[in-house]
C-alpha positions in Angstrom: 24.4 15.7 8.2 20.9 16.6 8.7 18.4 13.8 8.2 15.0 14.9 7.8 12.8 13.1 9.7 9.5 14.0 8.4 10.3 11.8 5.1 6.4 11.5 4.6 4.4 8.9 2.8 2.5 10.7 0.4 2.5 13.5 2.4 1.4 11.2 4.9 3.8 11.2 8.3 4.3 8.2 10.1 7.5 9.6 11.8 7.9 12.5 14.5 7.6 15.8 13.7 9.2 17.8 16.3 12.6 16.5 16.5 16.0 17.1 14.4 18.0 14.2 13.8 21.6 13.9 12.7 23.1 10.9 11.0 25.9 9.6 12.8 27.7 6.3 11.0 25.4 4.6 8.7 22.5 3.2 10.9 23.1 5.4 14.0 20.6 8.6 14.4 21.0 11.2 17.0 17.8 13.4 17.5 17.0 16.7 19.5 13.6 17.9 20.6 13.1 21.0 19.2 9.7 22.0 21.0 9.8 23.5 24.9 7.6 21.7 27.5 5.1 24.6 27.4 4.6 24.7 23.6 4.7 21.2 23.7 1.5 20.5 25.6 -0.4 23.2 24.0 0.7 21.5 20.5 -0.2 18.0 21.5 -3.6 19.1 23.1 -4.4 21.0 19.9 -3.5 18.1 17.6 -5.3 15.4 19.4 -8.4 17.5 19.4 -8.4 18.2 15.4 -7.2 14.7 14.5 -9.8 13.4 16.6 -12.7 15.7 15.2 -11.4 14.9 11.5 -11.2 11.1 12.1 -14.8 11.1 13.8 -16.5 13.1 11.1 -14.7 10.9 8.5 -15.7 7.9 9.7 -19.3 8.6 10.7 -20.0 10.4 7.1 -18.4 7.3 4.9 -19.8 4.7 7.1 -23.4 6.3 6.8 -22.7 6.7 2.8 -21.7 2.9 2.7 -24.8 1.9 4.8 -27.2 3.8 2.8 -25.8 2.6 -0.6 -25.8 -1.1 0.2 -29.0 -1.3 2.0 -31.1 0.9 -0.5 -31.3 -0.9 -3.8 -32.8 2.3 -5.4 -29.6 4.1 -4.7 -27.4 1.6 -6.7 -26.8 3.6 -9.8 -23.6 4.0 -11.8 -22.5 7.3 -10.0 -23.4 6.0 -6.3 -21.3 2.9 -7.3 -18.1 5.2 -7.7 -19.2 6.8 -4.6 -19.2 3.6 -2.7 -15.7 3.0 -3.8 -14.7 6.4 -2.8 -16.2 6.1 0.8 -14.1 3.0 1.3 -10.9 4.4 0.0 -11.6 7.3 2.5 -12.3 4.9 5.5 -9.0 3.5 4.6 -7.4 6.7 4.7 -9.0 7.5 8.3 -7.6 4.1 9.8 -4.2 3.7 8.0 -3.1 7.7 8.1 -4.3 9.3 10.9 -3.5 6.7 13.9 -0.2 6.0 12.6 0.5 9.6 11.9 -0.8 10.9 15.5 0.3 8.4 17.9 3.8 8.2 16.9 4.2 12.0 16.8 2.8 12.2 20.4 4.9 9.5 21.6 7.9 10.3 19.6 8.1 6.6 18.8 7.0 4.2 16.2 5.8 1.7 18.7 4.2 -0.8 16.1 6.7 -2.7 14.5 8.3 -3.1 11.5 5.4 -5.2 9.8 3.1 -2.7 10.7 5.4 -0.1 9.4 5.4 -1.9 5.8 1.6 -2.4 6.0 0.5 0.8 7.2 2.4 2.8 4.6 1.2 0.7 1.8 -2.0 1.1 2.3 -1.6 4.6 2.9 -0.5 5.2 -0.7 -3.1 2.6 -1.7 -5.9 4.7 -0.1 -5.0 8.1 -1.5 -4.3 6.6 -5.0 -7.8 5.2 -5.0 -9.3 8.2 -3.6 -7.8 10.1 -6.3 -8.9 7.9 -9.0 -12.3 7.9 -8.1 -12.7 11.5 -8.2 -11.5 11.4 -11.7 -13.7 8.6 -12.5 -16.7 10.5 -10.9 -15.6 13.5 -12.9 -15.7 11.7 -16.2 -19.1 9.8 -15.6 -20.8 13.3 -14.7 -19.4 14.9 -18.0 -20.8 12.1 -20.1 -24.2 11.6 -18.2 -24.4 15.6 -18.6 -22.9 16.9 -21.8 -23.2 13.6 -23.8 -26.2 11.7 -22.3 -27.2 9.8 -25.4 -23.9 8.4 -26.2 -23.2 7.6 -22.5 -26.1 5.3 -22.3 -24.5 2.6 -24.5 -21.7 2.2 -22.1 -22.4 3.8 -18.8 -23.7 0.7 -17.0 -23.3 -0.6 -13.5 -21.0 -3.4 -14.8 -18.7 -1.2 -16.6 -18.6 1.1 -13.2 -17.5 -2.2 -11.4 -15.0 -3.0 -14.2 -13.5 0.8 -13.9 -13.4 0.6 -10.3 -11.7 -3.0 -10.3 -8.9 -1.5 -12.3 -8.5 1.5 -10.1 -7.9 -0.6 -7.2 -5.5 -3.1 -8.7 -3.5 0.0 -10.5 -3.6 1.8 -7.1 -2.0 -1.5 -5.4 0.8 -1.9 -8.0 2.2 1.8 -8.3 2.2 1.9 -4.6 4.5 -1.4 -4.1 7.6 0.9 -3.3 6.1 1.8 -0.3 6.4 -1.7 1.5 9.8 -2.5 -0.1 11.6 0.4 1.0 9.7 1.5 4.2 12.1 0.5 7.1 11.8 0.9 10.9 14.8 2.7 11.9 16.2 3.3 15.4 17.3 6.7 16.7 19.1 7.9 19.9 17.5 11.1 21.8 19.6 13.6 23.8 18.7 11.9 27.0 20.0 8.3 25.5 16.7 6.7 24.8 16.3 4.6 22.0 13.1 4.8 19.8 11.9 3.9 16.4 10.7 6.0 13.1 8.9 4.1 10.5 10.4 6.3 7.5 11.2 5.4 3.6 14.7 4.8 2.9 15.7 4.9 -1.3 18.3 3.4 -2.8 19.7 7.2 -4.1 18.8 10.7 -3.9 17.8 10.5 -8.1 15.2 7.5 -7.1 13.8 9.4 -4.3 13.4 12.9 -6.4 11.6 10.7 -9.3 9.3 9.1 -7.1 7.9 12.4 -5.7 7.6 14.1 -9.2 5.9 10.7 -10.4 3.2 11.2 -7.5 3.3 15.0 -8.2 1.9 14.1 -12.0 -0.2 11.2 -11.4 -1.9 12.0 -8.1 -2.3 15.6 -8.2 -1.6 17.5 -11.3 -3.1 15.3 -14.0 -6.1 14.5 -12.0 -6.6 18.2 -10.9 -6.5 19.4 -14.5 -8.5 16.5 -15.6 -11.1 17.5 -13.4 -11.1 20.9 -13.9 -11.6 20.5 -17.8 -14.5 18.2 -16.9 -16.3 20.1 -14.8 -15.6 23.3 -16.7 -17.3 21.8 -19.2 -20.0 20.6 -17.3 -20.6 24.2 -16.0 -20.4 25.5 -19.3 -23.1 23.4 -20.5 -25.2 24.1 -17.7 -24.5 27.8 -18.3 -25.8 27.8 -21.5 -29.2 25.7 -20.2 -29.6 28.8 -17.7 -29.6 31.3 -20.5 -31.4 29.0 -22.7 -34.3 29.0 -19.7 -34.0 32.7 -19.0 -34.6 33.5 -22.7 -37.8 30.9 -23.0 -39.1 32.4 -19.8 -38.6 35.8 -21.4 -40.3 35.0 -24.4 -43.2 33.6 -22.7 -43.7 36.5 -20.7 -43.4 38.7 -23.7 -46.0 36.5 -25.2 -48.3 36.7 -22.3 -48.0 40.5 -22.4 -48.9 40.8 -26.0 -52.0 38.5 -25.5 -53.2 40.9 -22.5 -52.5 43.6 -24.5 -54.7 42.4 -27.1 -57.6 42.5 -24.8 -57.6 46.2 -25.3 -59.0 47.9 -28.2 -58.3 51.8 -29.0 -61.2 54.0 -28.9 -60.6 57.5 -29.7 -56.7 57.2 -29.7 -56.2 58.8 -26.2 -57.7 56.2 -24.3 -57.9 52.2 -24.2 -61.0 50.5 -23.6 -61.7 47.0 -22.4 -63.6 44.8 -24.9 -66.6 43.3 -23.9 -66.3 39.8 -22.7 -67.9 37.1 -24.8 -69.6 34.3 -23.5 -68.1 31.3 -23.8 -69.1 27.6 -23.9 -68.9 25.8 -20.5 -66.7 23.0 -22.3 -64.4 25.5 -23.9 -64.6 27.4 -20.2 -63.5 23.9 -18.5 -61.1 23.0 -21.0 -59.2 26.8 -20.6 -59.2 26.0 -16.7 -57.5 23.1 -17.2 -55.1 24.4 -19.6 -54.2 27.0 -17.1 -53.8 24.5 -14.5 -51.2 22.8 -16.4 -49.0 26.0 -17.4 -48.4 26.5 -13.6 -46.5 23.2 -13.1 -44.5 23.7 -16.3 -43.3 27.4 -14.8 -42.3 26.1 -11.3 -40.7 23.2 -13.0 -38.8 25.8 -15.1 -38.0 27.5 -12.2 -36.7 24.4 -10.0 -34.6 23.6 -13.0 -33.1 26.8 -13.3 -32.1 26.7 -9.5 -31.0 23.4 -9.8 -28.4 23.8 -12.5 -27.2 26.9 -10.5 -26.8 24.8 -7.6 -24.9 22.1 -9.4 -22.5 24.7 -11.0 -21.5 25.9 -7.4 -21.2 22.4 -6.3 -18.7 21.6 -9.0 -16.6 24.7 -8.3 -16.6 23.8 -4.6 -15.2 20.4 -5.8 -12.3 21.6 -7.4 -11.4 24.4 -5.2 -11.5 21.7 -2.2 -9.4 19.4 -4.1 -6.4 21.8 -4.6 -7.0 23.2 -1.1 -6.5 19.7 0.7 -3.6 18.3 -1.6 -1.6 21.4 -2.9 0.4 21.9 0.4 1.3 18.2 0.9 2.4 17.4 -2.6 4.1 21.0 -2.5 6.1 19.8 0.6 6.9 16.5 -0.7 8.7 18.1 -3.8 10.7 20.7 -2.0 11.6 18.1 0.7 13.0 16.0 -2.5 15.0 18.4 -4.2 15.9 20.8 -1.2 15.9 18.8 2.0 17.9 21.2 4.2 15.8 24.3 4.0 12.5 22.0 4.0 13.6 21.5 7.7 11.7 24.7 8.6 8.4 22.5 7.8 9.2 20.7 11.3 6.8 20.5 14.0 3.4 22.5 13.5 3.4 23.4 10.1 3.9 19.8 8.6 1.5 18.4 11.2 -1.2 21.3 10.0 -0.6 20.2 6.0 -1.2 16.4 6.9 -4.1 17.2 9.0 -5.5 19.4 5.6 -4.9 16.4 3.3 -7.0 14.0 5.7 -9.8 16.6 5.8 -10.4 15.6 2.1 -11.8 12.1 3.8 -14.2 14.2 5.7 -15.4 16.7 2.9 -16.2 14.1 0.3 -19.0 12.8 1.8 -20.5 15.9 2.4 -19.6 17.1 -1.1 -20.8 14.1 -3.0 -23.7 12.5 -1.2 -25.2 15.0 1.6 -25.4 17.7 -0.9 -27.4 15.3 -3.0 -31.3 15.5 -2.8 -31.4 11.8 -3.9 -29.2 10.7 -1.3 -31.0 12.7 1.3 -34.1 10.7 0.4 -32.1 7.4 0.4 -30.8 8.1 4.0 -34.4 9.2 5.2 -35.8 5.9 3.4 -32.9 3.5 5.0 -33.0 4.8 8.6 -36.8 4.9 8.9 -36.3 5.9 12.9 -35.3 9.1 12.0 -38.2 9.9 9.7 -41.3 7.8 10.1 -43.9 10.0 9.3 -42.2 11.5 6.1 -41.2 8.0 5.1 -44.2 7.5 2.5 -43.3 10.9 0.9 -39.8 10.0 0.6 -40.4 6.5 -1.1 -42.8 8.1 -3.4 -40.2 10.8 -4.5 -37.7 8.2 -4.7 -40.1 6.2 -6.8 -40.4 9.0 -9.1 -36.5 9.8 -9.4 -35.3 6.4 -9.8 -32.5 5.2 -11.6 -31.3 8.9 -11.7 -33.7 9.7 -14.4 -35.8 13.3 -14.4 -38.2 14.8 -16.7 -37.7 18.3 -17.5 -35.3 19.1 -14.4 -32.6 16.8 -16.0 -29.0 18.9 -15.9 -28.1 18.0 -19.7 -28.4 19.8 -23.2 -31.6 17.6 -23.5 -33.4 18.6 -20.9 -34.0 21.9 -22.5 -36.6 19.8 -24.8 -38.1 17.9 -21.8 -36.4 14.4 -22.7 -35.7 11.6 -20.3 -32.1 11.4 -19.6 -29.5 10.6 -17.2 -29.0 13.1 -14.6 -25.8 13.6 -12.0 -26.8 12.9 -8.3 
């Protein structure tokens, strides 16, 4: 009877991925190393480099996000509170998933003991669950702020965000209780009669295992993915309407200017256009016209900036959805496959399953880049927090942040009411 040793925890493997094991008796497992010595060295080298790179980028990015949001009071908006929770959960994903996946795979032995096996598996599940729920909460928050700005002002407060985050963490800790209950440290014997251990889930029966992975597929992947697609799709549609509105407004303003400029000419004999004589204007009227001309220029530049901002937001939303599915689709597909057909799922052993797990860890690395470092207000907050990085730019940064405080903009706000230049909350 073949035993799949890659019984992953939420797609996060704490076992050994280069072994094929057979069950001998009830509790004795005999394993064979499938990798050749030459391929094994190359595989380990590549795996160490990739895991180390993703780990360092994830820790650095999420740590910077936490520092900026904690130290800078101007950055403590509703959206940024959710980003703080997301950064903490991504750090948990780094510390509880990556080391306990890479080290046992390299040593082909889980050396951390039974207690760490249960704790690590539990926090693995919690971190992935919290990260997913935070992404859904951010999509709801942005949908409300952009598509329903006046209604969202009533309930979209910092205290409400803290309550949602607390519910998210409590729910994640609750639904992941099967991991510490069913995670066990199982000894196995290799071909060379060496005794080692593996940390894996031992379900009471096959039906329970299949039900659990279907539950995970729905709660942590399909439903969140569909919700994010709908929310960001509606946001993109709203912004696209705003872009069309801005384009039509600019086109009509150009037509008005063209008709006004054509009015400056008079028909002479019907064949030629002759300029009308300029009338002398009083000095006060001339100064008033100059001031009105100066006021029109910022409006034009503001409209252009508003248009470009909306296009950038639409692109960012598309990137968010695409990367979510790229990072998590292989993991949950492999889990479902393994639950219903463990024999054919053995072909995922080795490099394929390691790459799938690494791809899921990449989400902890890309989340700070997408949600924070692509945010202008966050970049200004970063410069304001780390003054040593830009001492000369600090006064300008603080002035810009003062104008953009609490996520409010005039004219460039990415909501339907921005078309009439109303002050509404904008997304980060």
